[in-house]
C-alpha positions in Angstrom: 93.7 96.0 88.8 92.5 99.1 86.9 95.0 101.8 86.3 92.5 104.6 86.8 92.0 105.9 90.3 88.3 105.1 90.6 86.7 101.7 90.2 83.0 102.1 90.4 80.7 99.0 90.2 77.0 98.9 90.5 76.3 95.5 92.1 72.9 94.6 93.6 72.2 98.4 94.0 75.4 98.9 96.1 78.0 101.3 95.0 81.6 100.1 95.4 84.2 102.9 95.2 88.0 102.6 95.4 88.4 106.3 96.4 87.9 107.4 100.0 85.3 110.1 99.2 82.1 110.5 97.2 80.5 113.6 95.8 77.1 112.6 97.4 75.8 113.0 100.9 76.4 109.8 102.9 76.6 108.6 106.5 79.5 106.3 107.5 78.1 103.0 108.9 81.4 101.2 109.8 84.2 99.1 108.4 83.3 95.9 106.6 85.6 93.1 105.4 85.4 89.7 103.9 87.8 86.9 103.2 87.2 83.9 100.8 89.6 80.9 101.0 90.5 78.3 98.5 89.4 74.8 99.1 88.1 71.6 97.6 84.6 70.8 96.2 84.1 67.1 95.3 87.9 66.6 95.2 88.4 69.5 92.8 90.5 72.5 94.0 88.5 75.8 93.8 90.3 79.1 94.0 88.6 82.3 95.3 87.8 85.2 93.1 87.4 89.0 93.7 83.7 88.5 92.9 83.4 85.9 95.6 84.9 88.4 98.2 82.7 91.2 96.9 79.6 89.0 97.3 80.4 88.3 100.9 81.1 92.1 101.4 77.8 92.9 99.8 76.0 90.6 102.3 77.8 92.3 105.2 76.8 95.7 103.8 73.2 94.7 103.7 73.2 93.4 107.3 74.4 96.8 108.3 71.7 98.5 106.2 74.4 100.2 104.1 74.2 100.7 100.4 77.8 101.6 99.5 81.4 100.9 100.3 84.2 103.6 100.1 87.9 103.0 100.0 87.4 99.5 98.6 90.5 97.4 98.9 90.9 93.9 97.3 93.9 91.8 98.5 95.2 88.5 97.1 97.2 86.1 99.3 99.3 83.4 97.5 100.7 80.2 98.7 104.5 80.0 98.2 107.1 77.3 98.0 110.2 77.4 100.2 112.1 79.0 97.4 109.6 81.8 97.2 107.9 80.7 94.0 104.1 81.5 93.9 102.1 78.3 93.6 98.4 78.8 94.1 95.9 81.5 95.3 95.2 81.1 99.0 92.6 83.8 99.7 91.0 87.0 98.4 90.0 89.7 100.8 87.8 92.8 100.3 87.4 95.7 102.8 86.3 99.2 103.0 84.0 101.7 104.9 80.3 100.9 104.7 78.1 103.9 104.0 74.4 104.8 103.7 73.3 107.3 101.1 
């Protein structure tokens, strides 16, 4: 994760912002979220990435006719053994407030 307070990515003409405000006029559209799970493709384990979760979030944003997300949060969930050791990545989630500028 970046150490600076703002992560701003231009992706498919959608602004993704970690902060909860933007110095532009915008209209809140609603909350959006996505979750991508690990799984198997042709017997090979595939782990989710933040880009996968952002791609799903982008598609939700477009359905709502939004072109930005504020307060972007990305969360990783790990599988653990009984002793607490982390084994594999289980899921990646992305969420925030969809906005229209």
